[in-house]
mmJSON file of the N, C-alpha and C atoms, coordinates in Angstrom:
{"data_MODEL":{"atom_site":{
"group_PDB":["ATOM","ATOM","ATOM","ATOM","ATOM","ATOM","ATOM","ATOM","ATOM","ATOM","ATOM","ATOM","ATOM","ATOM","ATOM","ATOM","ATOM","ATOM","ATOM","ATOM","ATOM","ATOM","ATOM","ATOM","ATOM","ATOM","ATOM","ATOM","ATOM","ATOM","ATOM","ATOM","ATOM","ATOM","ATOM","ATOM","ATOM","ATOM","ATOM","ATOM","ATOM","ATOM","ATOM","ATOM","ATOM","ATOM","ATOM","ATOM","ATOM","ATOM","ATOM","ATOM","ATOM","ATOM","ATOM","ATOM","ATOM","ATOM","ATOM","ATOM","ATOM","ATOM","ATOM","ATOM","ATOM","ATOM","ATOM","ATOM","ATOM","ATOM","ATOM","ATOM","ATOM","ATOM","ATOM","ATOM","ATOM","ATOM","ATOM","ATOM","ATOM","ATOM","ATOM","ATOM","ATOM","ATOM","ATOM","ATOM","ATOM","ATOM","ATOM","ATOM","ATOM","ATOM","ATOM","ATOM","ATOM","ATOM","ATOM","ATOM","ATOM","ATOM","ATOM","ATOM","ATOM","ATOM","ATOM","ATOM","ATOM","ATOM","ATOM","ATOM","ATOM","ATOM","ATOM","ATOM","ATOM","ATOM","ATOM","ATOM","ATOM","ATOM","ATOM","ATOM","ATOM","ATOM","ATOM","ATOM","ATOM","ATOM","ATOM","ATOM","ATOM","ATOM","ATOM","ATOM","ATOM","ATOM","ATOM","ATOM","ATOM","ATOM","ATOM","ATOM","ATOM","ATOM","ATOM","ATOM","ATOM","ATOM","ATOM","ATOM","ATOM","ATOM","ATOM","ATOM","ATOM","ATOM","ATOM","ATOM","ATOM","ATOM","ATOM","ATOM","ATOM","ATOM","ATOM","ATOM","ATOM","ATOM","ATOM","ATOM","ATOM","ATOM","ATOM","ATOM","ATOM","ATOM","ATOM","ATOM","ATOM","ATOM","ATOM","ATOM","ATOM","ATOM","ATOM","ATOM","ATOM","ATOM","ATOM","ATOM","ATOM","ATOM","ATOM","ATOM","ATOM","ATOM"],
"id":[1,2,3,4,5,6,7,8,9,10,11,12,13,14,15,16,17,18,19,20,21,22,23,24,25,26,27,28,29,30,31,32,33,34,35,36,37,38,39,40,41,42,43,44,45,46,47,48,49,50,51,52,53,54,55,56,57,58,59,60,61,62,63,64,65,66,67,68,69,70,71,72,73,74,75,76,77,78,79,80,81,82,83,84,85,86,87,88,89,90,91,92,93,94,95,96,97,98,99,100,101,102,103,104,105,106,107,108,109,110,111,112,113,114,115,116,117,118,119,120,121,122,123,124,125,126,127,128,129,130,131,132,133,134,135,136,137,138,139,140,141,142,143,144,145,146,147,148,149,150,151,152,153,154,155,156,157,158,159,160,161,162,163,164,165,166,167,168,169,170,171,172,173,174,175,176,177,178,179,180,181,182,183,184,185,186,187,188,189,190,191,192,193,194,195,196,197,198],
"type_symbol":["N","C","C","N","C","C","N","C","C","N","C","C","N","C","C","N","C","C","N","C","C","N","C","C","N","C","C","N","C","C","N","C","C","N","C","C","N","C","C","N","C","C","N","C","C","N","C","C","N","C","C","N","C","C","N","C","C","N","C","C","N","C","C","N","C","C","N","C","C","N","C","C","N","C","C","N","C","C","N","C","C","N","C","C","N","C","C","N","C","C","N","C","C","N","C","C","N","C","C","N","C","C","N","C","C","N","C","C","N","C","C","N","C","C","N","C","C","N","C","C","N","C","C","N","C","C","N","C","C","N","C","C","N","C","C","N","C","C","N","C","C","N","C","C","N","C","C","N","C","C","N","C","C","N","C","C","N","C","C","N","C","C","N","C","C","N","C","C","N","C","C","N","C","C","N","C","C","N","C","C","N","C","C","N","C","C","N","C","C","N","C","C","N","C","C","N","C","C"],
"label_atom_id":["N","CA","C","N","CA","C","N","CA","C","N","CA","C","N","CA","C","N","CA","C","N","CA","C","N","CA","C","N","CA","C","N","CA","C","N","CA","C","N","CA","C","N","CA","C","N","CA","C","N","CA","C","N","CA","C","N","CA","C","N","CA","C","N","CA","C","N","CA","C","N","CA","C","N","CA","C","N","CA","C","N","CA","C","N","CA","C","N","CA","C","N","CA","C","N","CA","C","N","CA","C","N","CA","C","N","CA","C","N","CA","C","N","CA","C","N","CA","C","N","CA","C","N","CA","C","N","CA","C","N","CA","C","N","CA","C","N","CA","C","N","CA","C","N","CA","C","N","CA","C","N","CA","C","N","CA","C","N","CA","C","N","CA","C","N","CA","C","N","CA","C","N","CA","C","N","CA","C","N","CA","C","N","CA","C","N","CA","C","N","CA","C","N","CA","C","N","CA","C","N","CA","C","N","CA","C","N","CA","C","N","CA","C","N","CA","C","N","CA","C","N","CA","C","N","CA","C","N","CA","C"],
"label_alt_id":[null,null,null,null,null,null,null,null,null,null,null,null,null,null,null,null,null,null,null,null,null,null,null,null,null,null,null,null,null,null,null,null,null,null,null,null,null,null,null,null,null,null,null,null,null,null,null,null,null,null,null,null,null,null,null,null,null,null,null,null,null,null,null,null,null,null,null,null,null,null,null,null,null,null,null,null,null,null,null,null,null,null,null,null,null,null,null,null,null,null,null,null,null,null,null,null,null,null,null,null,null,null,null,null,null,null,null,null,null,null,null,null,null,null,null,null,null,null,null,null,null,null,null,null,null,null,null,null,null,null,null,null,null,null,null,null,null,null,null,null,null,null,null,null,null,null,null,null,null,null,null,null,null,null,null,null,null,null,null,null,null,null,null,null,null,null,null,null,null,null,null,null,null,null,null,null,null,null,null,null,null,null,null,null,null,null,null,null,null,null,null,null,null,null,null,null,null,null],
"label_comp_id":["UNK","UNK","UNK","UNK","UNK","UNK","UNK","UNK","UNK","UNK","UNK","UNK","UNK","UNK","UNK","UNK","UNK","UNK","UNK","UNK","UNK","UNK","UNK","UNK","UNK","UNK","UNK","UNK","UNK","UNK","UNK","UNK","UNK","UNK","UNK","UNK","UNK","UNK","UNK","UNK","UNK","UNK","UNK","UNK","UNK","UNK","UNK","UNK","UNK","UNK","UNK","UNK","UNK","UNK","UNK","UNK","UNK","UNK","UNK","UNK","UNK","UNK","UNK","UNK","UNK","UNK","UNK","UNK","UNK","UNK","UNK","UNK","UNK","UNK","UNK","UNK","UNK","UNK","UNK","UNK","UNK","UNK","UNK","UNK","UNK","UNK","UNK","UNK","UNK","UNK","UNK","UNK","UNK","UNK","UNK","UNK","UNK","UNK","UNK","UNK","UNK","UNK","UNK","UNK","UNK","UNK","UNK","UNK","UNK","UNK","UNK","UNK","UNK","UNK","UNK","UNK","UNK","UNK","UNK","UNK","UNK","UNK","UNK","UNK","UNK","UNK","UNK","UNK","UNK","UNK","UNK","UNK","UNK","UNK","UNK","UNK","UNK","UNK","UNK","UNK","UNK","UNK","UNK","UNK","UNK","UNK","UNK","UNK","UNK","UNK","UNK","UNK","UNK","UNK","UNK","UNK","UNK","UNK","UNK","UNK","UNK","UNK","UNK","UNK","UNK","UNK","UNK","UNK","UNK","UNK","UNK","UNK","UNK","UNK","UNK","UNK","UNK","UNK","UNK","UNK","UNK","UNK","UNK","UNK","UNK","UNK","UNK","UNK","UNK","UNK","UNK","UNK","UNK","UNK","UNK","UNK","UNK","UNK"],
"label_asym_id":["A","A","A","A","A","A","A","A","A","A","A","A","A","A","A","A","A","A","A","A","A","A","A","A","A","A","A","A","A","A","A","A","A","A","A","A","A","A","A","A","A","A","A","A","A","A","A","A","A","A","A","A","A","A","A","A","A","A","A","A","A","A","A","A","A","A","A","A","A","A","A","A","A","A","A","A","A","A","A","A","A","A","A","A","A","A","A","A","A","A","A","A","A","A","A","A","A","A","A","A","A","A","A","A","A","A","A","A","A","A","A","A","A","A","A","A","A","A","A","A","A","A","A","A","A","A","A","A","A","A","A","A","A","A","A","A","A","A","A","A","A","A","A","A","A","A","A","A","A","A","A","A","A","A","A","A","A","A","A","A","A","A","A","A","A","A","A","A","A","A","A","A","A","A","A","A","A","A","A","A","A","A","A","A","A","A","A","A","A","A","A","A","A","A","A","A","A","A"],
"label_entity_id":["1","1","1","1","1","1","1","1","1","1","1","1","1","1","1","1","1","1","1","1","1","1","1","1","1","1","1","1","1","1","1","1","1","1","1","1","1","1","1","1","1","1","1","1","1","1","1","1","1","1","1","1","1","1","1","1","1","1","1","1","1","1","1","1","1","1","1","1","1","1","1","1","1","1","1","1","1","1","1","1","1","1","1","1","1","1","1","1","1","1","1","1","1","1","1","1","1","1","1","1","1","1","1","1","1","1","1","1","1","1","1","1","1","1","1","1","1","1","1","1","1","1","1","1","1","1","1","1","1","1","1","1","1","1","1","1","1","1","1","1","1","1","1","1","1","1","1","1","1","1","1","1","1","1","1","1","1","1","1","1","1","1","1","1","1","1","1","1","1","1","1","1","1","1","1","1","1","1","1","1","1","1","1","1","1","1","1","1","1","1","1","1","1","1","1","1","1","1"],
"label_seq_id":[1,1,1,2,2,2,3,3,3,4,4,4,5,5,5,6,6,6,7,7,7,8,8,8,9,9,9,10,10,10,11,11,11,12,12,12,13,13,13,14,14,14,15,15,15,16,16,16,17,17,17,18,18,18,19,19,19,20,20,20,21,21,21,22,22,22,23,23,23,24,24,24,25,25,25,26,26,26,27,27,27,28,28,28,29,29,29,30,30,30,31,31,31,32,32,32,33,33,33,34,34,34,35,35,35,36,36,36,37,37,37,38,38,38,39,39,39,40,40,40,41,41,41,42,42,42,43,43,43,44,44,44,45,45,45,46,46,46,47,47,47,48,48,48,49,49,49,50,50,50,51,51,51,52,52,52,53,53,53,54,54,54,55,55,55,56,56,56,57,57,57,58,58,58,59,59,59,60,60,60,61,61,61,62,62,62,63,63,63,64,64,64,65,65,65,66,66,66],
"pdbx_PDB_ins_code":[null,null,null,null,null,null,null,null,null,null,null,null,null,null,null,null,null,null,null,null,null,null,null,null,null,null,null,null,null,null,null,null,null,null,null,null,null,null,null,null,null,null,null,null,null,null,null,null,null,null,null,null,null,null,null,null,null,null,null,null,null,null,null,null,null,null,null,null,null,null,null,null,null,null,null,null,null,null,null,null,null,null,null,null,null,null,null,null,null,null,null,null,null,null,null,null,null,null,null,null,null,null,null,null,null,null,null,null,null,null,null,null,null,null,null,null,null,null,null,null,null,null,null,null,null,null,null,null,null,null,null,null,null,null,null,null,null,null,null,null,null,null,null,null,null,null,null,null,null,null,null,null,null,null,null,null,null,null,null,null,null,null,null,null,null,null,null,null,null,null,null,null,null,null,null,null,null,null,null,null,null,null,null,null,null,null,null,null,null,null,null,null,null,null,null,null,null,null],
"Cartn_x":[-10.268,-9.746,-10.924,-10.922,-11.989,-11.5,-12.31,-11.977,-13.236,-13.072,-14.2,-14.087,-15.169,-15.189,-16.498,-16.474,-17.682,-18.128,-19.347,-19.886,-21.206,-21.37,-22.609,-23.784,-24.787,-25.927,-26.675,-26.879,-27.595,-26.784,-25.483,-24.611,-24.661,-24.596,-24.659,-26.025,-27.075,-28.424,-28.562,-28.081,-28.147,-27.331,-26.147,-25.29,-25.959,-26.622,-27.329,-28.474,-29.223,-30.347,-29.88,-28.858,-28.36,-27.747,-26.973,-26.262,-27.13,-28.173,-28.999,-28.377,-27.326,-26.648,-27.14,-27.655,-28.227,-27.244,-26.197,-25.229,-24.175,-23.979,-23.039,-21.625,-21.173,-19.82,-19.623,-20.617,-20.522,-20.518,-21.293,-21.324,-19.956,-19.358,-18.049,-16.993,-17.027,-16.063,-16.226,-17.459,-17.714,-17.212,-17.409,-16.96,-15.436,-14.754,-13.285,-12.759,-13.373,-12.962,-13.185,-14.307,-14.6,-13.603,-13.219,-12.22,-10.892,-10.48,-9.224,-9.299,-10.422,-10.606,-10.547,-11.211,-11.228,-9.829,-9.103,-7.765,-6.8,-6.932,-6.1,-6.406,-7.675,-8.066,-7.493,-7.554,-6.986,-5.486,-4.804,-3.356,-3.035,-3.757,-3.507,-3.786,-4.833,-5.156,-4.059,-3.46,-2.397,-1.142,-0.99,0.167,-0.002,-1.195,-1.475,-0.55,0.105,0.975,2.356,2.698,4.013,5.103,4.707,5.687,5.299,5.451,4.992,5.737,6.951,7.733,7.542,6.609,6.369,5.896,6.547,6.102,5.243,4.051,3.133,3.594,3.525,3.909,2.833,3.216,2.19,1.121,-0.094,-1.198,-1.106,-1.38,-1.412,-2.737,-2.676,-3.885,-4.119,-3.496,-3.716,-2.877,-3.378,-2.634,-2.509,-1.402,-1.149,-2.227,-2.629,-3.64,-3.012,-3.732,-3.198,-3.839],
"Cartn_y":[-11.757,-13.098,-14.067,-15.014,-16.0,-17.268,-17.763,-18.958,-19.796,-21.093,-21.999,-22.617,-22.492,-23.07,-23.822,-24.759,-25.484,-24.98,-24.432,-23.87,-24.564,-24.939,-25.565,-24.642,-25.156,-24.348,-23.708,-24.463,-23.912,-22.812,-23.011,-21.994,-20.705,-20.813,-19.645,-18.951,-19.743,-19.183,-18.429,-19.031,-18.388,-17.098,-17.123,-15.94,-14.808,-15.144,-14.127,-13.529,-14.363,-13.878,-12.981,-13.422,-12.673,-11.345,-11.367,-10.157,-9.203,-9.746,-8.916,-8.705,-9.449,-9.364,-10.517,-10.206,-11.268,-11.846,-11.103,-11.545,-12.446,-13.64,-14.6,-14.048,-13.41,-12.859,-11.826,-10.986,-9.972,-10.605,-11.666,-12.361,-12.963,-13.613,-14.238,-13.168,-12.069,-10.995,-10.391,-10.161,-9.628,-10.591,-11.877,-12.877,-12.896,-12.792,-12.769,-11.524,-10.388,-9.151,-9.249,-9.817,-9.974,-10.919,-11.971,-12.906,-12.198,-11.393,-10.652,-9.651,-8.968,-7.997,-8.69,-9.821,-10.564,-11.025,-11.579,-12.067,-10.927,-9.786,-8.629,-8.13,-8.135,-7.708,-8.643,-9.914,-10.887,-10.685,-10.428,-10.215,-8.979,-7.88,-6.665,-6.878,-7.608,-7.889,-8.734,-9.632,-10.483,-9.684,-8.519,-7.67,-6.845,-6.809,-6.006,-6.338,-5.316,-5.5,-6.011,-6.155,-6.697,-5.633,-4.354,-3.269,-2.319,-2.759,-1.942,-0.623,-0.506,0.721,1.668,1.371,2.2,3.586,4.605,5.976,6.374,6.828,7.197,8.476,8.524,9.751,10.813,12.088,13.129,12.936,13.272,13.088,14.113,13.694,14.586,15.33,16.628,17.422,18.199,17.775,18.452,19.709,20.701,21.935,22.672,23.369,24.107,25.165,25.289,26.286,27.668,28.628,29.989,30.873],
"Cartn_z":[-35.276,-35.431,-35.362,-36.224,-36.244,-35.555,-34.61,-33.853,-33.7,-33.798,-33.606,-32.218,-31.434,-30.095,-29.893,-28.963,-28.6,-27.239,-27.185,-25.948,-25.65,-24.396,-23.962,-24.289,-24.98,-25.406,-24.236,-23.163,-22.011,-21.346,-21.243,-20.647,-21.454,-22.768,-23.633,-23.515,-23.487,-23.359,-22.038,-20.949,-19.636,-19.611,-20.212,-20.253,-21.021,-22.112,-22.892,-22.094,-21.388,-20.59,-19.449,-18.741,-17.588,-18.012,-19.095,-19.526,-20.328,-20.942,-21.814,-23.178,-23.465,-24.758,-25.621,-26.797,-27.626,-28.636,-28.962,-29.954,-29.299,-29.846,-29.27,-29.208,-30.268,-30.295,-29.179,-28.964,-27.919,-26.53,-26.347,-25.052,-24.75,-25.726,-25.525,-25.245,-25.984,-25.777,-24.371,-23.949,-22.615,-21.539,-21.754,-20.787,-20.684,-21.808,-21.792,-21.091,-21.35,-20.687,-19.184,-18.779,-17.355,-16.695,-17.38,-16.855,-16.636,-17.596,-17.47,-16.314,-16.185,-15.102,-13.743,-13.632,-12.369,-11.973,-12.937,-12.632,-12.308,-12.989,-12.678,-11.27,-10.886,-9.543,-8.484,-8.747,-7.798,-7.653,-8.765,-8.726,-7.895,-8.136,-7.368,-5.885,-5.574,-4.175,-3.526,-4.295,-3.74,-3.422,-4.032,-3.763,-2.489,-1.964,-0.781,0.372,0.912,2.065,1.741,0.467,0.13,0.155,0.244,0.307,1.453,2.703,3.831,3.988,3.449,3.575,2.402,1.535,0.362,0.775,0.197,0.429,-0.748,-0.459,-1.521,-2.202,-3.529,-4.238,-4.047,-4.23,-4.109,-5.173,-4.841,-5.787,-6.898,-8.092,-9.24,-9.239,-9.314,-9.262,-10.538,-11.615,-12.887,-12.977,-13.66,-13.833,-12.509,-12.334,-11.093,-10.889,-9.657,-9.335,-9.364,-9.891,-9.967,-8.953],
"occupancy":[1.0,1.0,1.0,1.0,1.0,1.0,1.0,1.0,1.0,1.0,1.0,1.0,1.0,1.0,1.0,1.0,1.0,1.0,1.0,1.0,1.0,1.0,1.0,1.0,1.0,1.0,1.0,1.0,1.0,1.0,1.0,1.0,1.0,1.0,1.0,1.0,1.0,1.0,1.0,1.0,1.0,1.0,1.0,1.0,1.0,1.0,1.0,1.0,1.0,1.0,1.0,1.0,1.0,1.0,1.0,1.0,1.0,1.0,1.0,1.0,1.0,1.0,1.0,1.0,1.0,1.0,1.0,1.0,1.0,1.0,1.0,1.0,1.0,1.0,1.0,1.0,1.0,1.0,1.0,1.0,1.0,1.0,1.0,1.0,1.0,1.0,1.0,1.0,1.0,1.0,1.0,1.0,1.0,1.0,1.0,1.0,1.0,1.0,1.0,1.0,1.0,1.0,1.0,1.0,1.0,1.0,1.0,1.0,1.0,1.0,1.0,1.0,1.0,1.0,1.0,1.0,1.0,1.0,1.0,1.0,1.0,1.0,1.0,1.0,1.0,1.0,1.0,1.0,1.0,1.0,1.0,1.0,1.0,1.0,1.0,1.0,1.0,1.0,1.0,1.0,1.0,1.0,1.0,1.0,1.0,1.0,1.0,1.0,1.0,1.0,1.0,1.0,1.0,1.0,1.0,1.0,1.0,1.0,1.0,1.0,1.0,1.0,1.0,1.0,1.0,1.0,1.0,1.0,1.0,1.0,1.0,1.0,1.0,1.0,1.0,1.0,1.0,1.0,1.0,1.0,1.0,1.0,1.0,1.0,1.0,1.0,1.0,1.0,1.0,1.0,1.0,1.0,1.0,1.0,1.0,1.0,1.0,1.0],
"B_iso_or_equiv":[0.0,0.0,0.0,0.0,0.0,0.0,0.0,0.0,0.0,0.0,0.0,0.0,0.0,0.0,0.0,0.0,0.0,0.0,0.0,0.0,0.0,0.0,0.0,0.0,0.0,0.0,0.0,0.0,0.0,0.0,0.0,0.0,0.0,0.0,0.0,0.0,0.0,0.0,0.0,0.0,0.0,0.0,0.0,0.0,0.0,0.0,0.0,0.0,0.0,0.0,0.0,0.0,0.0,0.0,0.0,0.0,0.0,0.0,0.0,0.0,0.0,0.0,0.0,0.0,0.0,0.0,0.0,0.0,0.0,0.0,0.0,0.0,0.0,0.0,0.0,0.0,0.0,0.0,0.0,0.0,0.0,0.0,0.0,0.0,0.0,0.0,0.0,0.0,0.0,0.0,0.0,0.0,0.0,0.0,0.0,0.0,0.0,0.0,0.0,0.0,0.0,0.0,0.0,0.0,0.0,0.0,0.0,0.0,0.0,0.0,0.0,0.0,0.0,0.0,0.0,0.0,0.0,0.0,0.0,0.0,0.0,0.0,0.0,0.0,0.0,0.0,0.0,0.0,0.0,0.0,0.0,0.0,0.0,0.0,0.0,0.0,0.0,0.0,0.0,0.0,0.0,0.0,0.0,0.0,0.0,0.0,0.0,0.0,0.0,0.0,0.0,0.0,0.0,0.0,0.0,0.0,0.0,0.0,0.0,0.0,0.0,0.0,0.0,0.0,0.0,0.0,0.0,0.0,0.0,0.0,0.0,0.0,0.0,0.0,0.0,0.0,0.0,0.0,0.0,0.0,0.0,0.0,0.0,0.0,0.0,0.0,0.0,0.0,0.0,0.0,0.0,0.0,0.0,0.0,0.0,0.0,0.0,0.0],
"pdbx_formal_charge":[null,null,null,null,null,null,null,null,null,null,null,null,null,null,null,null,null,null,null,null,null,null,null,null,null,null,null,null,null,null,null,null,null,null,null,null,null,null,null,null,null,null,null,null,null,null,null,null,null,null,null,null,null,null,null,null,null,null,null,null,null,null,null,null,null,null,null,null,null,null,null,null,null,null,null,null,null,null,null,null,null,null,null,null,null,null,null,null,null,null,null,null,null,null,null,null,null,null,null,null,null,null,null,null,null,null,null,null,null,null,null,null,null,null,null,null,null,null,null,null,null,null,null,null,null,null,null,null,null,null,null,null,null,null,null,null,null,null,null,null,null,null,null,null,null,null,null,null,null,null,null,null,null,null,null,null,null,null,null,null,null,null,null,null,null,null,null,null,null,null,null,null,null,null,null,null,null,null,null,null,null,null,null,null,null,null,null,null,null,null,null,null,null,null,null,null,null,null],
"auth_seq_id":[1,1,1,2,2,2,3,3,3,4,4,4,5,5,5,6,6,6,7,7,7,8,8,8,9,9,9,10,10,10,11,11,11,12,12,12,13,13,13,14,14,14,15,15,15,16,16,16,17,17,17,18,18,18,19,19,19,20,20,20,21,21,21,22,22,22,23,23,23,24,24,24,25,25,25,26,26,26,27,27,27,28,28,28,29,29,29,30,30,30,31,31,31,32,32,32,33,33,33,34,34,34,35,35,35,36,36,36,37,37,37,38,38,38,39,39,39,40,40,40,41,41,41,42,42,42,43,43,43,44,44,44,45,45,45,46,46,46,47,47,47,48,48,48,49,49,49,50,50,50,51,51,51,52,52,52,53,53,53,54,54,54,55,55,55,56,56,56,57,57,57,58,58,58,59,59,59,60,60,60,61,61,61,62,62,62,63,63,63,64,64,64,65,65,65,66,66,66],
"auth_comp_id":["UNK","UNK","UNK","UNK","UNK","UNK","UNK","UNK","UNK","UNK","UNK","UNK","UNK","UNK","UNK","UNK","UNK","UNK","UNK","UNK","UNK","UNK","UNK","UNK","UNK","UNK","UNK","UNK","UNK","UNK","UNK","UNK","UNK","UNK","UNK","UNK","UNK","UNK","UNK","UNK","UNK","UNK","UNK","UNK","UNK","UNK","UNK","UNK","UNK","UNK","UNK","UNK","UNK","UNK","UNK","UNK","UNK","UNK","UNK","UNK","UNK","UNK","UNK","UNK","UNK","UNK","UNK","UNK","UNK","UNK","UNK","UNK","UNK","UNK","UNK","UNK","UNK","UNK","UNK","UNK","UNK","UNK","UNK","UNK","UNK","UNK","UNK","UNK","UNK","UNK","UNK","UNK","UNK","UNK","UNK","UNK","UNK","UNK","UNK","UNK","UNK","UNK","UNK","UNK","UNK","UNK","UNK","UNK","UNK","UNK","UNK","UNK","UNK","UNK","UNK","UNK","UNK","UNK","UNK","UNK","UNK","UNK","UNK","UNK","UNK","UNK","UNK","UNK","UNK","UNK","UNK","UNK","UNK","UNK","UNK","UNK","UNK","UNK","UNK","UNK","UNK","UNK","UNK","UNK","UNK","UNK","UNK","UNK","UNK","UNK","UNK","UNK","UNK","UNK","UNK","UNK","UNK","UNK","UNK","UNK","UNK","UNK","UNK","UNK","UNK","UNK","UNK","UNK","UNK","UNK","UNK","UNK","UNK","UNK","UNK","UNK","UNK","UNK","UNK","UNK","UNK","UNK","UNK","UNK","UNK","UNK","UNK","UNK","UNK","UNK","UNK","UNK","UNK","UNK","UNK","UNK","UNK","UNK"],
"auth_asym_id":["A","A","A","A","A","A","A","A","A","A","A","A","A","A","A","A","A","A","A","A","A","A","A","A","A","A","A","A","A","A","A","A","A","A","A","A","A","A","A","A","A","A","A","A","A","A","A","A","A","A","A","A","A","A","A","A","A","A","A","A","A","A","A","A","A","A","A","A","A","A","A","A","A","A","A","A","A","A","A","A","A","A","A","A","A","A","A","A","A","A","A","A","A","A","A","A","A","A","A","A","A","A","A","A","A","A","A","A","A","A","A","A","A","A","A","A","A","A","A","A","A","A","A","A","A","A","A","A","A","A","A","A","A","A","A","A","A","A","A","A","A","A","A","A","A","A","A","A","A","A","A","A","A","A","A","A","A","A","A","A","A","A","A","A","A","A","A","A","A","A","A","A","A","A","A","A","A","A","A","A","A","A","A","A","A","A","A","A","A","A","A","A","A","A","A","A","A","A"],
"auth_atom_id":["N","CA","C","N","CA","C","N","CA","C","N","CA","C","N","CA","C","N","CA","C","N","CA","C","N","CA","C","N","CA","C","N","CA","C","N","CA","C","N","CA","C","N","CA","C","N","CA","C","N","CA","C","N","CA","C","N","CA","C","N","CA","C","N","CA","C","N","CA","C","N","CA","C","N","CA","C","N","CA","C","N","CA","C","N","CA","C","N","CA","C","N","CA","C","N","CA","C","N","CA","C","N","CA","C","N","CA","C","N","CA","C","N","CA","C","N","CA","C","N","CA","C","N","CA","C","N","CA","C","N","CA","C","N","CA","C","N","CA","C","N","CA","C","N","CA","C","N","CA","C","N","CA","C","N","CA","C","N","CA","C","N","CA","C","N","CA","C","N","CA","C","N","CA","C","N","CA","C","N","CA","C","N","CA","C","N","CA","C","N","CA","C","N","CA","C","N","CA","C","N","CA","C","N","CA","C","N","CA","C","N","CA","C","N","CA","C","N","CA","C","N","CA","C","N","CA","C","N","CA","C"],
"pdbx_PDB_model_num":[1,1,1,1,1,1,1,1,1,1,1,1,1,1,1,1,1,1,1,1,1,1,1,1,1,1,1,1,1,1,1,1,1,1,1,1,1,1,1,1,1,1,1,1,1,1,1,1,1,1,1,1,1,1,1,1,1,1,1,1,1,1,1,1,1,1,1,1,1,1,1,1,1,1,1,1,1,1,1,1,1,1,1,1,1,1,1,1,1,1,1,1,1,1,1,1,1,1,1,1,1,1,1,1,1,1,1,1,1,1,1,1,1,1,1,1,1,1,1,1,1,1,1,1,1,1,1,1,1,1,1,1,1,1,1,1,1,1,1,1,1,1,1,1,1,1,1,1,1,1,1,1,1,1,1,1,1,1,1,1,1,1,1,1,1,1,1,1,1,1,1,1,1,1,1,1,1,1,1,1,1,1,1,1,1,1,1,1,1,1,1,1,1,1,1,1,1,1]
}}}
């Protein structure tokens, strides 16, 4: 999908230097993925302790041992 955005030049330059990614499209994509990961992590952390009576299911160990 093609989208036009305005990004601060210094911010973009700093992001490229820090990440080691030189392509603008890749930097923006990496930043969006990181934002989604961070917010998903925060959401999961906010659920901590909300189900104190939860019984954990048995762990899946792949194929049955013979």
